[in-house]
N, C-alpha and C positions, 0 to 999 in steps of 0.2 A: 434847480432842477434842469436836466439837459433839454435842450430845445428839440422837439420832435419834428422831423422832416415830413412834410406833406407828401403823400404818394404821388408819383408822376402820372399824369393823365395824357394819353396819346391825343394828338389833335384830332378833331372830328373828321377832317378830310382824310387822314391816314387810316382811320378805322373804317371809314366808308369804302376806301379803296380796297382794303383787305377783304371786306365782305364781298365786294364785287368780284375779286379774283377767285374767291372760294366758290361763288355761284357759277362762274364760268367753268371752273374745273369740274364741278358736279354735272353741268350740262354736257361737257365733253365726255365724261365717264358714261353718261346715259347714251350718247350718240355712239360711242365706241362699242358699247355693249351690244347694240343692234348689229354691228359689224361682226362681232365674235359669235353671236348666237346662231345656232343651226336651225332655229325655228323661223318660219316665214313671217310671223307676227308675234307681238309681245303684249302682255297686259300690264297695267300699272302695278298690281300686287307682286308679280314675279320680278319686275324690274327693281322694285323697292327691296325685295328680299335678297336679290342677287348683289345689290350694291350697298346694302345697309343704310338705305334712306327711308324717310317716312313717305307714305303714299301721297300725302299732301305736297311734299317737296317734288316728288316725281311728276305729279300732275302739273305743277307750275312749270317745271322744266319742259315737259312735253308740249305744253301750250305755247311756250316761247319758241321752241324748235319748229312747231307747226306754222307759226307766223312767218317763218323764213323758208318754208318749203322743205326743211330738212327731215321732217317727220310727217307722215300722213296717218289718218285714222279712218277705220271702217265705221261708218255711222250706225251699222246694225250690230256688229259684234263689240264695238268700242275697243278694238285691239289695234295696235299701232305697228306701222312698217316704216322703212326708210322712204323718204319723200323724193320727189324729182330732183331737188337741189343736191341732195346727198349723192344720188346716182350720177348726176352731172359732174360732181367733184371727182368721183371715182373714175369716170370715163376720161376726164381731163388728165388725171394722173397717169392712167394707162396709156393714153395717147402720147404722153411725153416720156414714157419709160423706154430706155434704150438698153437692152440686155448687154450689148457689146460694151457700152460705156460702164455699166454697172460691174461687169466682170473684169475689166482691164486691171484693176488693182489686185484682184484675186489671182489672175494669171501670173502677174509679176511675182506675187508672193509664193505661189506654188512652184514656179520655175526656180526661184532663188533657193527655196527650201530643199528641193529635190535635185537641183542641178541638172534637170531634164527639161524637155519641152512641155509647156502647158498650153492647152487649146480650149477653144470655145466652139461648140457645134450647135447648129440650128437645124430644124427639120422642115421639109416641105413634102407632104404626102408620104409616099413610101421610101423617100430618100432623105439623107441628111448630108450636111456639108459643113466644112470648117469655115467659121466666120472670123476667127482671130487666133493668133498664137504668140507666145513669148518663148524664144529659144535661149538656151544657156550659152555661156561663153566657154564652149568646149570644142576641141577640134573634131571629135567624133560625136555627132549629135543628130537627132531626128528633126527634119523639117517637113511640114505637111503642105499640101496644095490647097490654098484657100479658094473656096468657091466651086470646087469640083464635087459633084454629088456621088454618094456611096449608098448602097442598099442597107436597110435596117438590120440585116442579119450578119453583117461582116464587120467585125472589130468591136472594141470595147465601147466607144461612144455610140455606135449604132445600136448595140444591144441594150445600152442604158436607156435609149428612147423606147425601143420595142418592149422592154420589160414592163413599162408603166403605162402603156396604152390600155384602153378599155378592152375587156375580154373579147368582144365581138370584132374589134379591129385586129387583135392578135390572130383570131381564128381566120379572118379573111386573108391576112398576110401569109399565113402558113399554107393556104390553099394554092398559092403561087409557087412556081419552081424557085428553089433557092440556089442561085448561081454561085459557083465557087470562084472566089477572087484569088485565093491561094490554096495549097493543098491542105491547109488547116481550117479553112472556112467551114462552119457548120452548115451542112446542106440537108441533113435529115430533120424533117419537121418534129418528130418525137424528141430527138436529141435537143433541138433548139427550144422546145417547150420546157424540157427539164432544166436547161440552162437559164431560161427566163425565170423559172420558179426560184432558183438559187439566187439570182440577182435581186428579185423582189424581197427575199428574206433578209439578205445582208445589206441591201441598199446601194450596191455598186457593182459594176461589171469589170471583168478583166479580159485581156486578149493577149495571146502569144502567137504572133505571126498569122492571125486570121484575116487581116486586111492587107498587111504589108509584110513580106518575108523579112525575118530578122528583127522585127519590132515588137515591143511589149508595151502594154498600156493598161491603165486603170481609169475608170470613168464613173462619174456620179451625176444624177439628174438634178436639174434646177426646176422647182415647181412654182407656179403662179398662185394667186389668191384662191383660185378654184381647185387647186390640187392637180392641175394639168402640167405635164412636162413641157417646158417651153425652150429649154436649152440643156446642154450637157457640158460639164467641165471634165477635162481629162488631163492626165500626165502620161507622157509616152517617151520612150527612149530605146536605144539599141538593146536587144535582148541579151547580148553578151555582158552588159553591165547593169541593166535596169530590170529588176524582178520585184515588183510591188508586193507580191505574195510573201516575200521574205522581209519586208520592211513595213510593219504596221503603222509607223509614224507617217508615211506618205499617204496611206489610206485615210488616217485620221485627219490630216491636213486637208485632203481633198474633200472629205465629207463636211468638214467645218466650213470650208470656202463655199461649197454648194449651198449650205444652209444660210450663210450670210447673204448670198445673192437672192435666194428664195425669199428671205425675210424682206428684202427691199421690194419684192413684187407682191408683198402682202400675204405670203404663205405662213401659216402658223402650225407648228408641230403639235 
């Protein structure tokens, strides 16, 4: 009779390690679910249902997370929220985030793909300014002035900021005089409000000589974890050559780049 081979048995240490990793993964899933949820607090039953875990397993995980300050519980409602340690982790991450560094690779990508100038803009109050740029290796090209402030109604990058501010901020901005930078700058509040509505619907702004004569641009917002616009990426070039409205690939590349930077800031679509 043929000799029967005994089934292999994993060493106890390896099996224990595997169980430990699985437990850590479940704990991370629970913690990340708090970050994704729009509710201020969560109960054991809804967490279990959302993640496909037993209520007993969820309770054990929450108890462990509470011991490290990552989760807190309301003693009256017995519902759970993120704890001080989780908040501290988030604040530490945000304190170390550098939108300029995050965007550098995307600017290079956009400039190489379009063979035009790619820029990063930041906002301060009712003004925005260029924080970085990557220019193409072309004799005729557009270069921007880094650090110079521009109003939020003039140009593609400016309008990309203005379009996604809260409605009360937009109303307040439109009550101020809209100064013309060029003869194409939108200075009519009603016209600018219509333009803002279009930008919100399609997710990006365009400009043809509105901030700089002879320049064309397309711009897309970068959102943070709270859905606020913290920066704008744009591609710009001489209007004689660059017409983003005639090249959907440039718009697609720009929107994809803005989404990637937004994702690094914790934004979820």
